[in-house]
C-alpha positions as a Python dict, from the first residue, in 0.01 Angstrom:
ca = {
    (1, 'M'): (0, 0, 0),
    (2, 'T'): (139, 337, -93),
    (3, 'E'): (153, 647, 123),
    (4, 'A'): (-107, 806, -104),
    (5, 'Q'): (-347, 538, 16),
    (6, 'T'): (-265, 559, 385),
    (7, 'T'): (-265, 941, 411),
    (8, 'G'): (-566, 1164, 367),
    (9, 'S'): (-622, 1279, 8),
    (10, 'S'): (-874, 1561, 57),
    (11, 'K'): (-895, 1843, -194),
    (12, 'S'): (-645, 2122, -141),
    (13, 'D'): (-745, 2487, -161),
    (14, 'Q'): (-386, 2599, -215),
    (15, 'R'): (-312, 2835, -505),
    (16, 'V'): (-100, 2643, -750),
    (17, 'S'): (132, 2777, -1023),
    (18, 'F'): (263, 2523, -1274),
    (19, 'I'): (570, 2600, -1490),
    (20, 'G'): (635, 2391, -1799),
    (21, 'M'): (346, 2273, -2017),
    (22, 'G'): (509, 1997, -2217),
    (23, 'I'): (352, 1651, -2270),
    (24, 'M'): (385, 1557, -1900),
    (25, 'G'): (333, 1896, -1735),
    (26, 'S'): (18, 1985, -1927),
    (27, 'A'): (-140, 1646, -1859),
    (28, 'M'): (-67, 1685, -1487),
    (29, 'A'): (-211, 2037, -1488),
    (30, 'F'): (-531, 1906, -1647),
    (31, 'N'): (-569, 1655, -1362),
    (32, 'L'): (-526, 1930, -1102),
    (33, 'L'): (-802, 2130, -1278),
    (34, 'K'): (-1027, 1819, -1277),
    (35, 'G'): (-968, 1804, -902),
    (36, 'G'): (-1104, 2155, -860),
    (37, 'V'): (-769, 2324, -795),
    (38, 'D'): (-713, 2687, -897),
    (39, 'V'): (-412, 2661, -1136),
    (40, 'K'): (-203, 2921, -1313),
    (41, 'V'): (25, 2791, -1587),
    (42, 'W'): (324, 2933, -1772),
    (43, 'N'): (526, 2796, -2059),
    (44, 'R'): (833, 2954, -2220),
    (45, 'N'): (689, 2884, -2568),
    (46, 'Q'): (363, 3072, -2562),
    (47, 'S'): (251, 2927, -2895),
    (48, 'R'): (195, 2574, -2766),
    (49, 'A'): (-145, 2447, -2880),
    (50, 'V'): (-223, 2307, -2534),
    (51, 'L'): (-235, 2648, -2370),
    (52, 'P'): (-577, 2749, -2506),
    (53, 'Q'): (-703, 2402, -2411),
    (54, 'L'): (-584, 2455, -2055),
    (55, 'E'): (-752, 2796, -2047),
    (56, 'S'): (-1079, 2640, -2166),
    (57, 'A'): (-1048, 2384, -1886),
    (58, 'G'): (-1025, 2663, -1625),
    (59, 'A'): (-654, 2743, -1594),
    (60, 'V'): (-519, 3096, -1590),
    (61, 'V'): (-253, 3111, -1863),
    (62, 'A'): (12, 3363, -1764),
    (63, 'T'): (223, 3536, -2030),
    (64, 'D'): (519, 3587, -1802),
    (65, 'L'): (659, 3401, -1508),
    (66, 'A'): (612, 3679, -1255),
    (67, 'D'): (236, 3690, -1320),
    (68, 'C'): (219, 3311, -1291),
    (69, 'L'): (385, 3320, -948),
    (70, 'D'): (155, 3587, -799),
    (71, 'G'): (20, 3458, -468),
    (72, 'A'): (131, 3101, -529),
    (73, 'V'): (134, 2876, -224),
    (74, 'V'): (258, 2581, -428),
    (75, 'V'): (473, 2592, -742),
    (76, 'F'): (515, 2285, -962),
    (77, 'T'): (779, 2270, -1235),
    (78, 'C'): (824, 2017, -1517),
    (79, 'L'): (1109, 2136, -1732),
    (80, 'G'): (1414, 2007, -1922),
    (81, 'D'): (1760, 1909, -1811),
    (82, 'E'): (1931, 2001, -1486),
    (83, 'D'): (2085, 2323, -1620),
    (84, 'D'): (1746, 2441, -1741),
    (85, 'V'): (1581, 2365, -1406),
    (86, 'I'): (1856, 2525, -1194),
    (87, 'S'): (1853, 2835, -1414),
    (88, 'R'): (1473, 2869, -1420),
    (89, 'L'): (1446, 2821, -1041),
    (90, 'T'): (1757, 2987, -901),
    (91, 'G'): (2004, 3117, -1154),
    (92, 'A'): (1858, 3397, -1366),
    (93, 'S'): (1716, 3747, -1318),
    (94, 'D'): (1370, 3612, -1402),
    (95, 'S'): (1409, 3289, -1201),
    (96, 'L'): (1165, 3177, -933),
    (97, 'L'): (1423, 3269, -665),
    (98, 'A'): (1464, 3618, -807),
    (99, 'L'): (1083, 3658, -810),
    (100, 'R'): (1046, 3518, -460),
    (101, 'E'): (833, 3816, -342),
    (102, 'R'): (559, 3726, -589),
    (103, 'C'): (491, 3395, -410),
    (104, 'A'): (306, 3352, -84),
    (105, 'Q'): (501, 3323, 238),
    (106, 'N'): (634, 2973, 301),
    (107, 'C'): (582, 2876, -63),
    (108, 'L'): (647, 2513, -142),
    (109, 'V'): (817, 2424, -475),
    (110, 'A'): (820, 2075, -623),
    (111, 'D'): (999, 1982, -939),
    (112, 'F'): (884, 1682, -1149),
    (113, 'S'): (1182, 1688, -1388),
    (114, 'T'): (1467, 1439, -1389),
    (115, 'I'): (1777, 1634, -1289),
    (116, 'G'): (1984, 1403, -1068),
    (117, 'P'): (2046, 1413, -692),
    (118, 'K'): (2322, 1676, -698),
    (119, 'A'): (2107, 1935, -883),
    (120, 'A'): (1814, 1874, -646),
    (121, 'Q'): (2040, 1934, -347),
    (122, 'T'): (2182, 2251, -505),
    (123, 'I'): (1834, 2395, -555),
    (124, 'S'): (1722, 2300, -204),
    (125, 'S'): (2031, 2467, -49),
    (126, 'R'): (1972, 2789, -246),
    (127, 'F'): (1605, 2800, -157),
    (128, 'L'): (1645, 2750, 218),
    (129, 'P'): (1785, 3098, 303),
    (130, 'A'): (1501, 3257, 100),
    (131, 'G'): (1232, 3079, 298),
    (132, 'L'): (1134, 2849, 12),
    (133, 'S'): (1088, 2474, 60),
    (134, 'F'): (1188, 2239, -220),
    (135, 'L'): (1090, 1881, -303),
    (136, 'D'): (1243, 1682, -581),
    (137, 'A'): (953, 1478, -717),
    (138, 'P'): (1045, 1302, -1044),
    (139, 'V'): (776, 1088, -1203),
    (140, 'T'): (744, 771, -1408),
    (141, 'G'): (456, 626, -1601),
    (142, 'G'): (486, 804, -1935),
    (143, 'D'): (230, 1013, -2117),
    (144, 'V'): (-38, 755, -2045),
    (145, 'G'): (21, 776, -1670),
    (146, 'A'): (27, 1157, -1685),
    (147, 'K'): (-308, 1170, -1867),
    (148, 'N'): (-475, 907, -1648),
    (149, 'G'): (-339, 1038, -1315),
    (150, 'T'): (-165, 707, -1245),
    (151, 'L'): (198, 828, -1229),
    (152, 'T'): (449, 696, -977),
    (153, 'I'): (595, 998, -797),
    (154, 'M'): (920, 967, -599),
    (155, 'V'): (972, 1249, -348),
    (156, 'G'): (1281, 1373, -171),
    (157, 'G'): (1296, 1655, 87),
    (158, 'E'): (1136, 1727, 421),
    (159, 'R'): (867, 1485, 532),
    (160, 'K'): (637, 1766, 655),
    (161, 'D'): (652, 1931, 310),
    (162, 'F'): (567, 1598, 146),
    (163, 'E'): (265, 1554, 372),
    (164, 'Q'): (144, 1905, 294),
    (165, 'L'): (171, 1840, -80),
    (166, 'L'): (22, 1488, -79),
    (167, 'P'): (-339, 1589, -151),
    (168, 'L'): (-227, 1754, -471),
    (169, 'L'): (4, 1468, -565),
    (170, 'N'): (-282, 1226, -525),
    (171, 'M'): (-461, 1407, -812),
    (172, 'M'): (-173, 1340, -1046),
    (173, 'G'): (-38, 1002, -936),
    (174, 'K'): (-139, 665, -805),
    (175, 'N'): (188, 543, -642),
    (176, 'I'): (336, 820, -436),
    (177, 'H'): (631, 761, -210),
    (178, 'F'): (845, 965, 26),
    (179, 'C'): (1201, 847, -37),
    (180, 'G'): (1407, 1044, 210),
    (181, 'P'): (1604, 1371, 224),
    (182, 'S'): (1668, 1607, -67),
    (183, 'G'): (1791, 1423, -376),
    (184, 'S'): (1642, 1087, -275),
    (185, 'G'): (1357, 1108, -523),
    (186, 'Q'): (1607, 1181, -799),
    (187, 'A'): (1830, 894, -694),
    (188, 'L'): (1538, 650, -717),
    (189, 'K'): (1435, 794, -1054),
    (190, 'L'): (1782, 719, -1191),
    (191, 'C'): (1736, 357, -1074),
    (192, 'N'): (1405, 358, -1256),
    (193, 'Q'): (1571, 483, -1575),
    (194, 'V'): (1820, 199, -1560),
    (195, 'L'): (1530, -46, -1542),
    (196, 'C'): (1354, 124, -1837),
    (197, 'A'): (1668, 133, -2049),
    (198, 'V'): (1769, -226, -1993),
    (199, 'N'): (1410, -345, -2035),
    (200, 'M'): (1408, -194, -2386),
    (201, 'V'): (1711, -409, -2473),
    (202, 'S'): (1523, -721, -2369),
    (203, 'V'): (1209, -618, -2558),
    (204, 'C'): (1398, -552, -2884),
    (205, 'E'): (1604, -873, -2855),
    (206, 'S'): (1300, -1086, -2778),
    (207, 'F'): (1136, -954, -3100),
    (208, 'N'): (1448, -1034, -3300),
    (209, 'L'): (1467, -1381, -3152),
    (210, 'A'): (1102, -1447, -3229),
    (211, 'E'): (1152, -1345, -3592),
    (212, 'S'): (1462, -1560, -3631),
    (213, 'L'): (1270, -1862, -3497),
    (214, 'G'): (980, -1803, -3739),
    (215, 'L'): (735, -1666, -3487),
    (216, 'D'): (501, -1368, -3522),
    (217, 'P'): (654, -1104, -3285),
    (218, 'S'): (307, -1005, -3172),
    (219, 'L'): (299, -1330, -2976),
    (220, 'V'): (579, -1195, -2760),
    (221, 'V'): (354, -912, -2646),
    (222, 'D'): (18, -1094, -2638),
    (223, 'V'): (137, -1407, -2458),
    (224, 'L'): (440, -1304, -2256),
    (225, 'Q'): (338, -967, -2111),
    (226, 'S'): (154, -1139, -1831),
    (227, 'G'): (432, -1394, -1762),
    (228, 'A'): (748, -1379, -1556),
    (229, 'G'): (927, -1197, -1838),
    (230, 'G'): (657, -933, -1872),
    (231, 'S'): (719, -566, -1812),
    (232, 'W'): (562, -225, -1863),
    (233, 'A'): (798, -175, -2154),
    (234, 'L'): (684, -493, -2324),
    (235, 'A'): (312, -430, -2271),
    (236, 'N'): (316, -66, -2377),
    (237, 'L'): (618, 12, -2591),
    (238, 'G'): (628, -338, -2742),
    (239, 'K'): (287, -274, -2891),
    (240, 'R'): (405, 55, -3034),
    (241, 'I'): (706, -115, -3195),
    (242, 'L'): (477, -370, -3363),
    (243, 'Q'): (266, -82, -3500),
    (244, 'D'): (581, 98, -3620),
    (245, 'D'): (484, 384, -3387),
    (246, 'L'): (809, 539, -3277),
    (247, 'K'): (661, 872, -3170),
    (248, 'P'): (786, 983, -2828),
    (249, 'A'): (588, 922, -2515),
    (250, 'F'): (929, 968, -2355),
    (251, 'S'): (1183, 1103, -2599),
    (252, 'L'): (1516, 951, -2693),
    (253, 'R'): (1682, 1281, -2603),
    (254, 'N'): (1546, 1266, -2247),
    (255, 'M'): (1653, 906, -2198),
    (256, 'L'): (2003, 985, -2317),
    (257, 'K'): (2004, 1280, -2076),
    (258, 'D'): (1892, 1058, -1787),
    (259, 'L'): (2150, 791, -1861),
    (260, 'R'): (2414, 1067, -1867),
    (261, 'L'): (2297, 1165, -1519),
    (262, 'V'): (2332, 802, -1406),
    (263, 'F'): (2696, 787, -1505),
    (264, 'E'): (2769, 1143, -1383),
    (265, 'S'): (2630, 1044, -1044),
    (266, 'I'): (2868, 751, -1032),
    (267, 'D'): (3162, 969, -1144),
    (268, 'A'): (3086, 1208, -858),
    (269, 'G'): (3259, 957, -633),
    (270, 'E'): (2985, 946, -370),
    (271, 'Q'): (2860, 594, -439),
    (272, 'G'): (3132, 380, -278),
    (273, 'D'): (3272, 104, -494),
    (274, 'I'): (3026, 139, -782),
    (275, 'S'): (3169, 233, -1120),
    (276, 'P'): (3050, 236, -1482),
    (277, 'A'): (3191, -113, -1524),
    (278, 'T'): (2934, -241, -1270),
    (279, 'L'): (2648, -128, -1500),
    (280, 'P'): (2724, -313, -1825),
    (281, 'G'): (2359, -346, -1926),
    (282, 'T'): (2305, 23, -1878),
    (283, 'Q'): (2616, 101, -2083),
    (284, 'L'): (2488, -121, -2365),
    (285, 'S'): (2146, 44, -2370),
    (286, 'R'): (2304, 388, -2375),
    (287, 'E'): (2516, 290, -2674),
    (288, 'L'): (2210, 154, -2860),
    (289, 'F'): (2005, 467, -2792),
    (290, 'A'): (2298, 681, -2910),
    (291, 'R'): (2324, 472, -3230),
    (292, 'V'): (1965, 551, -3313),
    (293, 'A'): (2011, 918, -3230),
    (294, 'R'): (2304, 944, -3472),
    (295, 'Q'): (2089, 821, -3761),
    (296, 'S'): (1918, 1162, -3787),
    (297, 'L'): (1965, 1505, -3642),
    (298, 'E'): (1596, 1497, -3552),
    (299, 'A'): (1601, 1150, -3395),
    (300, 'P'): (1643, 1250, -3031),
    (301, 'D'): (1319, 1449, -3038),
    (302, 'Q'): (1138, 1262, -3313),
    (303, 'F'): (1163, 917, -3154),
    (304, 'G'): (1065, 763, -2825),
    (305, 'T'): (1274, 505, -2642),
    (306, 'Q'): (1101, 223, -2835),
    (307, 'A'): (1302, 344, -3137),
    (308, 'M'): (1591, 137, -2996),
    (309, 'I'): (1454, -132, -3231),
    (310, 'R'): (1618, 63, -3515),
    (311, 'A'): (1957, -17, -3371),
    (312, 'Y'): (1910, -389, -3449),
    (313, 'P'): (2019, -508, -3794),
    (314, 'S'): (1701, -685, -3893),
    (315, 'N'): (1497, -375, -3815),
    (316, 'K'): (1696, -103, -3983),
}
């Protein structure tokens, strides 16, 4: 049983600002609106088609970050890589930290991006003197989980802040877990990305083996997804591979970024005896993803992680 199930999940009346209306962020904002929450949203690219849809659903669409933050008790962010998140939250003249006075007192900030433990700890340490609380809260479950409100959310930071935020998290996720101090959510997310990356290797290789043995690869999905070898990747991304649907639910670029964070975290020298050599499966998956990305300049954004199948000779 998750903490979301054991802790009260009543509707929150907190004023929420949500920064970053990409595939994941916009779907999560829609779920907050469905839960009756007052939500302001802001996106750097103001031409995104989803912004009028959010406005029609009841969101206030701000044209600049300062207006979005006015009176916010809770700020959610879902952005890009760690440099983008650090800059947007703490490092620029129009960052959240620089606009601190626009938020309510004791504002709580939670970031859903994948940025690694070190970046999360950096943001938390910069927020503390300004009276801002920070939770790293990376998610997994893909675009389907974001739309359906069934995401897994891994949270690092102060327990009291997690408990305050839980009613809102319950509107966006199904499996919500407090993982420990700042950076702990990010650490667990990197473990998740290792599982996702290596699972894609097994999905692609099982398809290749099925073909070489004269089987219809659809049997791999239809029969084996409920067996001991089944996985989320097989049941969901395996189906997309069979349909030649390589569009990103989670982009190749983001997976390569996350695997970079995995190995950078190891190189930081804070993980005892672990080294890149102890993660050979992860290294292989990273090489295969990179091989696909090199096929086209657009590949990192054009393809999802299921495009790994293009790295295998019989599927070029």
